[in-house]
C-alpha positions in Angstrom: 62.0 -74.8 8.2 58.4 -74.8 8.1 55.1 -73.4 9.4 52.8 -74.4 12.3 50.5 -75.7 15.0 49.9 -76.6 18.8 50.7 -79.4 20.5 46.6 -80.1 21.6 45.9 -80.0 17.9 48.8 -82.3 16.6 47.6 -84.7 19.2 44.0 -84.7 19.1 41.6 -86.3 17.1 38.3 -84.4 18.3 35.3 -83.7 16.8 36.3 -80.5 16.1 38.9 -81.7 13.5 38.3 -82.5 9.9 37.9 -86.4 9.3 37.1 -88.3 6.0 34.4 -90.8 5.7 36.3 -94.2 6.2 33.8 -96.7 4.6 31.2 -96.2 1.5 28.6 -98.0 -0.2 29.3 -98.3 -3.9 25.9 -98.8 -5.5 26.0 -99.8 -9.0 23.0 -98.8 -11.2 22.3 -99.3 -14.8 22.9 -95.5 -15.7 25.1 -94.4 -12.9 27.4 -95.2 -9.7 26.3 -94.2 -6.2 28.7 -93.6 -3.5 27.6 -93.0 -0.1 28.9 -93.0 3.3 28.1 -95.9 5.6 27.7 -93.8 8.9 26.0 -91.0 7.1 23.7 -92.4 4.0 22.4 -88.9 3.3 26.1 -87.8 2.2 27.2 -88.8 -1.1 27.4 -88.4 -4.7 26.5 -89.7 -8.2 28.6 -90.0 -11.3 26.8 -90.5 -14.6 28.1 -94.1 -16.4 27.4 -92.7 -19.6 28.9 -89.1 -19.4 31.0 -89.2 -16.3 29.1 -86.2 -14.6 29.4 -85.9 -10.8 26.4 -84.7 -8.7 26.5 -84.2 -5.2 22.9 -86.1 -3.6 20.4 -84.3 -2.3 17.6 -85.4 0.0 15.2 -85.3 -2.6 17.2 -88.1 -4.8 15.3 -91.3 -5.2 18.0 -94.1 -5.8 15.7 -97.0 -6.3 17.2 -100.8 -6.2 20.9 -101.1 -7.5 22.0 -103.9 -9.3 24.8 -104.6 -6.9 26.2 -102.8 -3.8 29.8 -103.1 -2.4 31.9 -101.5 0.1 34.9 -99.3 -0.6 37.3 -97.3 1.5 38.2 -94.5 -0.5 37.5 -92.3 -3.7 41.1 -91.7 -5.1 39.8 -89.5 -8.0 38.8 -89.2 -11.8 40.6 -89.6 -15.1 39.5 -88.8 -18.7 40.6 -91.0 -21.4 39.7 -91.4 -24.9 36.0 -92.9 -24.3 35.2 -90.8 -21.3 35.7 -90.7 -17.3 37.0 -93.4 -15.1 36.8 -93.3 -11.4 39.5 -94.7 -9.2 38.4 -96.3 -5.8 40.1 -98.1 -3.0 38.9 -101.5 -2.6 40.9 -102.8 0.3 43.3 -101.3 2.7 45.3 -102.3 5.8 46.0 -100.0 9.0 49.7 -100.2 9.5 50.4 -98.0 12.6 50.0 -94.5 13.6 51.7 -91.2 13.0 51.3 -88.7 15.8 48.4 -90.4 17.3 46.4 -90.8 14.0 45.7 -94.2 12.4 47.8 -94.7 9.0 46.6 -97.3 6.2 48.2 -98.4 3.3 46.2 -99.2 -0.1 46.1 -102.9 -0.8 44.0 -102.9 -3.8 42.5 -100.2 -6.2 40.0 -100.7 -8.9 39.1 -97.9 -11.9 35.4 -97.9 -12.8 34.2 -97.2 -16.4 31.9 -94.3 -16.6 31.5 -94.2 -20.3 29.2 -96.1 -22.7 30.8 -94.4 -25.9 33.3 -97.1 -26.8 31.5 -98.3 -29.9 31.3 -94.5 -31.3 35.3 -94.5 -31.3 37.3 -94.8 -34.5 39.5 -97.8 -34.9 42.3 -95.5 -34.1 40.7 -94.3 -30.9 39.7 -97.9 -30.1 43.6 -98.6 -30.2 44.4 -95.6 -28.2 41.8 -96.2 -25.5 42.9 -100.2 -25.4 46.4 -98.8 -24.5 45.5 -96.5 -22.1 43.3 -98.6 -20.3 46.2 -101.2 -20.0 47.9 -98.3 -18.3 45.4 -97.8 -15.7 45.8 -101.5 -14.9 49.6 -100.5 -14.2 48.3 -97.9 -12.0 45.9 -100.1 -9.8 49.2 -102.0 -8.8 51.2 -98.7 -7.8 53.2 -99.8 -4.7 53.6 -97.9 -1.5 50.4 -95.7 -1.3 49.4 -94.5 2.2 46.7 -92.3 3.7 44.9 -91.3 6.8 41.0 -90.6 7.4 41.7 -88.1 10.4 45.1 -86.3 9.4 47.4 -85.2 6.8 50.5 -87.0 6.4 52.2 -85.2 3.7 53.8 -82.6 6.3 56.6 -83.3 8.3 56.4 -82.9 12.2 58.4 -79.5 12.5 56.1 -78.0 9.6 53.0 -79.0 10.7 53.6 -78.1 14.6 54.2 -74.4 13.2 51.1 -74.0 11.2 48.2 -71.7 12.1 45.8 -72.8 14.6 42.7 -74.2 13.0 44.3 -76.0 10.0 43.1 -79.4 11.2 39.6 -78.1 10.7 40.3 -77.8 7.0 39.7 -80.5 4.5 42.7 -82.7 4.5 43.5 -82.2 0.6 43.8 -78.5 1.7 46.2 -79.4 4.5 48.4 -81.4 2.6 51.6 -80.5 0.5 51.0 -80.9 -3.1 54.4 -81.9 -3.7 53.8 -85.1 -2.0 49.9 -85.9 -3.1 50.5 -89.0 -5.3 46.7 -88.4 -6.9 46.7 -84.6 -6.9 46.0 -84.4 -10.7 43.1 -87.1 -10.1 41.3 -85.0 -7.4 40.6 -82.1 -9.4 37.2 -82.8 -10.4 36.0 -84.0 -6.8 37.6 -81.0 -5.5 35.6 -78.6 -7.9 32.2 -80.7 -6.7 33.3 -79.8 -3.2 33.1 -83.5 -2.1 35.7 -82.9 0.6 34.9 -85.7 3.0 35.4 -88.1 0.2 38.6 -86.9 -1.1 41.5 -88.9 -0.1 45.1 -87.6 -0.8 47.5 -90.5 -1.1 51.1 -90.5 -0.2 53.8 -92.5 -2.0 56.4 -93.3 0.1 57.6 -95.2 3.1 56.1 -95.3 6.5 57.6 -97.7 9.1 55.8 -98.0 12.6 56.2 -100.3 15.7 52.9 -102.1 14.8 54.1 -103.3 11.4 57.8 -103.1 11.6 58.0 -106.9 12.5 56.0 -107.8 9.7 58.0 -106.4 7.2 55.3 -104.1 5.9 56.0 -101.8 3.3 56.6 -98.0 3.9 55.3 -96.9 7.2 58.4 -98.2 9.2 58.5 -98.2 13.3 60.6 -100.1 15.9 60.5 -100.1 19.6 64.0 -99.9 21.2 64.4 -100.9 24.8 66.7 -98.5 26.4 68.2 -98.5 29.8 65.3 -96.7 31.6 62.8 -96.2 29.1 61.4 -97.4 25.6 61.8 -95.4 22.6 59.8 -95.4 19.6 61.2 -94.7 16.0 59.1 -94.1 13.1 60.6 -93.7 9.7 58.6 -91.9 6.8 59.3 -91.0 3.1 57.6 -88.6 1.2 57.9 -89.1 -2.6 57.9 -85.9 -4.4 55.6 -86.0 -7.8 57.0 -83.1 -9.8 59.3 -85.2 -11.7 57.7 -88.9 -11.1 59.1 -91.8 -12.8 61.0 -95.0 -13.3 64.7 -95.3 -13.0 66.0 -94.9 -16.5 63.3 -92.6 -17.8 63.5 -90.0 -15.3 67.0 -88.8 -14.7 68.4 -85.4 -13.4 66.1 -82.0 -13.3 63.5 -80.6 -15.6 63.6 -77.0 -16.8 61.7 -75.9 -13.4 64.6 -77.4 -11.2 62.5 -80.3 -9.9 64.5 -83.5 -9.9 63.7 -87.1 -10.5 63.5 -89.5 -7.2 63.3 -86.4 -4.8 62.3 -87.7 -1.4 61.9 -86.1 2.0 62.6 -88.7 4.8 61.8 -88.3 8.4 63.1 -89.9 11.4 60.6 -89.2 14.2 61.7 -90.3 17.7 59.4 -90.8 20.7 60.9 -91.2 24.2 60.3 -90.0 27.7 57.3 -87.7 26.7 59.9 -86.1 24.1 59.3 -85.8 20.3 62.3 -85.4 18.0 62.4 -85.3 14.2 65.3 -85.3 11.8 64.9 -84.7 8.1 67.1 -85.5 5.3 66.3 -85.4 1.3 67.7 -87.3 -1.5 67.4 -86.3 -5.2 68.9 -86.7 -8.7 71.7 -84.5 -9.6 69.8 -81.5 -10.5 71.3 -81.1 -14.0 69.9 -82.1 -17.5 71.2 -85.3 -18.0 69.8 -88.6 -19.3 70.9 -92.5 -19.4 68.9 -94.2 -22.3 68.6 -98.2 -21.9 69.9 -99.4 -25.1 70.6 -103.3 -24.2 73.7 -102.3 -22.4 74.1 -103.6 -18.9 75.2 -99.8 -17.7 74.1 -97.4 -20.7 76.2 -94.1 -21.1 75.5 -91.0 -19.4 74.8 -88.1 -21.5 75.0 -84.6 -19.9 72.7 -82.2 -22.0 74.4 -78.8 -22.6 71.5 -76.0 -22.2 72.1 -72.4 -21.7 69.7 -72.3 -18.8 71.4 -75.1 -16.8 72.7 -72.5 -14.0 69.3 -71.1 -13.7 67.9 -74.7 -13.2 70.6 -75.4 -10.5 69.7 -72.1 -8.9 65.7 -72.7 -8.8 66.3 -75.9 -7.5 68.4 -74.8 -4.5 66.4 -71.8 -3.9 63.1 -73.9 -3.4 65.0 -76.2 -1.3 66.3 -73.3 1.1 63.0 -72.0 1.2 61.4 -75.0 2.6 64.3 -76.5 4.7 66.9 -73.6 5.6 70.4 -74.3 5.2 71.1 -76.8 2.6 74.3 -79.2 2.6 75.0 -81.2 -0.5 76.6 -84.7 -0.3 77.4 -86.1 -3.7 78.4 -89.8 -3.5 79.2 -90.1 -7.3 82.4 -91.7 -8.7 85.1 -89.2 -9.9 86.1 -91.1 -13.0 84.1 -92.3 -16.1 80.9 -91.1 -17.1 79.9 -90.7 -13.4 82.9 -88.4 -13.1 82.1 -86.4 -15.7 78.7 -85.7 -14.4 80.4 -85.2 -10.8 82.7 -82.6 -12.4 79.7 -80.7 -14.0 78.0 -80.8 -10.7 80.6 -79.5 -8.6 81.1 -76.7 -11.4 77.6 -75.6 -11.2 77.6 -75.7 -7.1 80.5 -73.0 -7.4 78.3 -70.6 -8.6 76.2 -71.2 -5.3 78.2 -69.9 -2.1 75.3 -70.4 0.0 75.1 -74.0 -0.3 78.0 -76.3 0.8 78.9 -79.0 -1.6 80.8 -82.0 -0.6 82.0 -84.7 -3.0 82.6 -87.9 -1.4 83.6 -91.0 -3.7 81.8 -93.7 -2.1 83.2 -96.5 -4.1 86.7 -95.2 -3.9 86.3 -94.8 -0.2 84.3 -97.7 0.9 85.7 -100.5 -1.6 86.5 -103.8 -0.3 84.0 -103.3 2.2 85.5 -100.4 4.2 82.0 -99.0 5.2 83.4 -97.7 8.4 85.2 -95.1 6.1 82.0 -93.3 6.2 83.1 -91.8 9.3 85.6 -89.8 7.2 82.7 -88.3 5.5 81.1 -87.4 9.0 84.3 -86.0 10.2 84.3 -83.4 7.6 80.9 -82.3 7.8 80.0 -83.0 11.6 80.1 -79.4 12.6 77.6 -78.2 9.9 75.4 -81.4 10.5 75.4 -80.7 14.4 74.7 -77.0 13.5 71.6 -78.0 11.4 70.5 -80.0 14.3 66.9 -81.6 14.7 63.4 -80.6 16.0 63.1 -81.5 19.8 59.8 -81.1 21.7 59.2 -81.7 25.5 56.0 -83.2 27.1 54.6 -79.8 27.5 55.0 -79.0 23.9 57.4 -76.6 24.0 60.0 -76.5 21.4 63.4 -77.1 22.7 65.4 -77.2 19.3 64.7 -76.8 15.7 66.4 -78.2 12.7 67.9 -75.4 10.6 68.6 -77.1 7.5 68.9 -80.4 5.7 71.6 -82.5 4.0 70.6 -83.4 0.6 72.4 -86.7 -0.5 72.6 -88.1 -4.1 74.3 -90.9 -6.0 73.4 -91.6 -9.6 70.1 -93.5 -8.5 69.8 -91.9 -5.2 69.1 -95.6 -4.1 71.8 -97.8 -2.7 74.7 -95.7 -1.7 72.5 -93.2 -0.9 70.5 -95.3 1.5 73.5 -96.4 3.1 74.6 -92.9 3.6 71.5 -91.7 5.1 71.2 -94.7 7.4 74.6 -93.5 8.8 74.0 -90.1 9.4 70.5 -90.9 10.9 72.2 -93.1 13.4 74.5 -90.3 14.1 71.5 -87.8 14.7 69.6 -90.3 16.6 72.6 -90.6 19.2 72.6 -87.0 19.7 68.9 -86.9 20.4 69.1 -89.6 22.9 72.1 -87.9 24.6 70.1 -84.5 24.8 66.8 -86.1 26.3 69.2 -88.1 28.9 68.3 -91.8 27.5 72.1 -92.3 27.0 75.2 -90.8 28.2 77.2 -88.2 26.2 79.7 -90.9 25.8 77.4 -93.5 24.4 75.6 -94.0 21.1 73.3 -96.1 19.7 75.6 -98.5 17.8 76.4 -99.9 21.2 73.1 -101.0 22.2 73.3 -104.6 20.7 70.0 -105.8 19.5 68.2 -102.4 19.7 70.9 -101.0 17.2 69.8 -104.0 15.2 66.2 -103.1 15.2 67.4 -99.7 13.9 69.2 -100.7 10.9 66.7 -103.4 9.8 64.3 -100.1 9.8 66.8 -98.6 7.2 66.9 -101.9 5.3 63.3 -102.1 4.9 63.1 -98.3 3.9 65.9 -98.4 1.3 64.0 -101.4 -0.3 60.6 -99.8 -0.6 62.2 -96.6 -2.0 64.0 -98.8 -4.5 60.8 -100.8 -5.6 59.2 -97.6 -6.4 62.1 -96.3 -8.6 63.7 -99.2 -10.1 61.2 -102.1 -9.4 63.3 -104.2 -7.1 64.7 -104.1 -3.6 67.9 -102.0 -2.8 71.4 -103.1 -3.3 74.1 -103.0 -0.5 71.1 -103.8 1.9 73.5 -105.8 4.0 75.9 -103.3 4.4 73.1 -101.3 6.1 72.2 -104.0 8.1 75.8 -105.7 9.0 78.2 -103.0 8.3 79.8 -105.1 5.5 79.2 -106.8 2.3 78.2 -110.6 2.8 78.7 -113.5 0.3 74.6 -113.6 0.7 74.5 -110.1 0.0 76.5 -110.4 -3.1 74.3 -113.0 -4.5 71.1 -110.9 -3.7 72.5 -107.8 -5.3 73.3 -109.7 -8.4 70.0 -111.2 -8.8 68.5 -107.7 -8.3 71.0 -106.2 -10.6 69.4 -108.6 -13.2 66.1 -107.9 -12.5 66.6 -104.1 -12.7 68.2 -104.6 -16.0 65.3 -106.7 -17.4 62.7 -104.3 -16.1 64.6 -101.3 -17.2 64.9 -102.5 -20.6 61.7 -104.2 -21.5 58.8 -102.9 -18.9 59.8 -99.4 -17.5 58.4 -97.6 -20.8 55.0 -98.7 -20.1 55.4 -98.0 -16.2 56.6 -94.4 -17.3 53.6 -93.8 -19.6 51.3 -95.0 -16.8 52.7 -92.6 -14.2 52.9 -89.8 -16.9 49.1 -90.5 -17.5 48.0 -90.5 -13.7 50.2 -87.5 -12.7 48.7 -85.3 -15.7 52.0 -84.6 -17.4 50.0 -86.4 -20.3 46.3 -85.5 -20.6 44.2 -86.6 -23.2 41.9 -84.1 -24.9 39.0 -84.5 -27.5 40.0 -84.3 -30.9 43.9 -84.8 -29.9 46.0 -86.4 -32.2 46.9 -90.0 -31.4 50.1 -90.1 -29.9 50.8 -93.5 -31.7 50.3 -91.5 -35.0 52.7 -88.8 -34.3 55.4 -91.3 -33.2 55.2 -94.8 -34.9 58.8 -95.9 -34.5 58.3 -95.5 -30.8 55.5 -98.3 -31.0 57.4 -100.7 -32.9 58.9 -103.5 -31.1 61.2 -105.9 -32.5 62.4 -107.8 -29.7 60.3 -111.0 -30.1 61.8 -111.4 -33.7 65.4 -110.8 -32.6 65.1 -113.0 -29.5 63.7 -115.8 -31.9 66.5 -115.2 -34.3 69.2 -115.4 -31.5 67.9 -118.1 -29.6 67.7 -120.1 -33.1 71.0 -119.4 -34.1 72.5 -120.3 -30.8 70.6 -123.6 -30.6 71.5 -124.4 -34.2 75.2 -123.5 -33.7 75.2 -125.8 -30.7 73.5 -128.7 -32.4 75.9 -128.5 -35.3 79.0 -128.4 -32.9 77.8 -131.6 -31.4 77.8 -133.1 -35.1 81.1 -131.9 -36.1 83.0 -135.3 -35.2 80.5 -137.6 -37.5 80.7 -135.1 -40.4 83.4 -132.4 -41.7 80.6 -130.7 -43.6 79.2 -129.9 -40.3 82.2 -127.9 -39.2 81.5 -125.4 -42.2 77.9 -125.3 -41.2 78.9 -124.6 -37.7 81.1 -121.8 -38.7 78.2 -120.2 -40.8 75.7 -120.4 -38.1 78.0 -119.1 -35.4 78.8 -116.4 -37.8 75.2 -115.6 -38.8 74.5 -115.6 -34.7 77.2 -113.2 -34.1 76.2 -111.0 -36.9 72.6 -110.9 -35.4 73.9 -110.2 -31.9 75.8 -107.3 -33.3 73.1 -105.9 -35.1 70.8 -106.0 -31.9 73.4 -104.5 -29.8 74.0 -101.7 -32.3 70.5 -100.8 -32.5 69.6 -101.6 -28.8 67.3 -98.6 -28.2 65.0 -99.9 -30.7 64.4 -103.2 -28.7 63.9 -101.6 -25.6 60.5 -100.5 -24.0 60.4 -96.8 -24.6 57.7 -94.2 -23.1 55.4 -93.2 -26.0 53.4 -90.4 -24.2 56.1 -87.8 -23.1 59.5 -86.7 -23.6 62.3 -87.1 -21.1 62.3 -83.4 -20.0 
């Protein structure tokens, strides 16, 4: 399950290893931006503010006196809009812990710098397009859960990086990285072409929790210190979000024609104890069929399976890629077996019959664990335990000897791959952690992590925070069922919280995620802006129309007038007729809005669903 590297290279942060510049001066001149390394002022580059041309600085360059100088902490790339080039820089960050001894940082804020002065030369339509695209850049600036390191690549899991060839860490970090997990890969192309290796910061979107930030409830880099009988144990939880089918909950479902799935995430649980290091991997991802769930103001829009002659090949491509990367694959499908979900479940199961080398397990989570019977997850474990334990985990001793390798992964999914999936993955992670601690002698063969009281609570909170961050990135809210992970049951407070999060998801999915999806498609390169392109808003005018404000005003006005006239019924019989008329008109308006729900929702304007 991977490719590798020696223990010394994994541990070291020596002078021989490649390191990025960690602080830069941004000098703003009238005609250009100049970025130089604070500790190496002779190293840097300039970018023309009129045409966006990038040039590396030479010793002969005379810079003069800038109008303004500020400090930045990384260059995340460039993007071309209608008017020209924009440069994305990291303006603040926070150290959140360490991964394999290397400091990890979370992006606190980013900013796009305009590198074009031709806005006045644009046509009226181009100006409208540019205004919309710049608004998308503001959405990008607030992207949650971006992490990076100046000293190491964090996109590779421990098993893969441990097996890589000697000298890998002396290559530029962007060359070390797994491109699937580099959030800004598209933005880095021009910087890579200009060979600005020490300025190029690959960003990972996902989740990293370490001991340093765990009790601060920091996003994404998650770690907990567990105090066991004879030695402490450190658990780091790290998730890596794939960029191949990046998007929001309702606008990126299922797979594309290449077999890439929405919300595909690799999650690594790293244990460090008694000099041993152990890594356990799981993956999650949307059901790899062609399907959609278009928002239409319904609380739960209908699922639609897209019949396509290439569906068997799409499924085969997806699992062939997983097998090449991770080894043996076992699928745990947590969807319901009735209703729309049931139809999708059956279609998935039918396709999996064509893949005899992949074990498919259907476990109706809601049926088995309804009424807070979450101990019934043990039924799932009992059915897969033999294969689960054969897949194993990576275990390395203090001398760097590989004692055990993980030979495969479990791929879990529900509909969103968020709530049910996180509960199930945390349960399986607990089982694996107990096996690891038993193997290194921290607990006896008859014990498990769940008997350790407060230490087990730390582990569960770790997974609660992890689920929240994954959910925020895909659905815009914290995860549902978070109290199940923490307490093993649904609580009254958890029900209230789930209800509030569900309402928030409804609002975001229907009225905001179309714009957020456009921002993601733009920044990932799925939609690119080229000169002389026809405006996307001229191509699809209907998509840019929004009747929601008018409809909302009419509905609110109708309800208000109906309520007022009802209050007056006792004083004047004519008011009763007026009330009936107002109520009828309001009901008619509500029916009209509901029947044309898709027209009132926020829809992506730049790209199609596939």
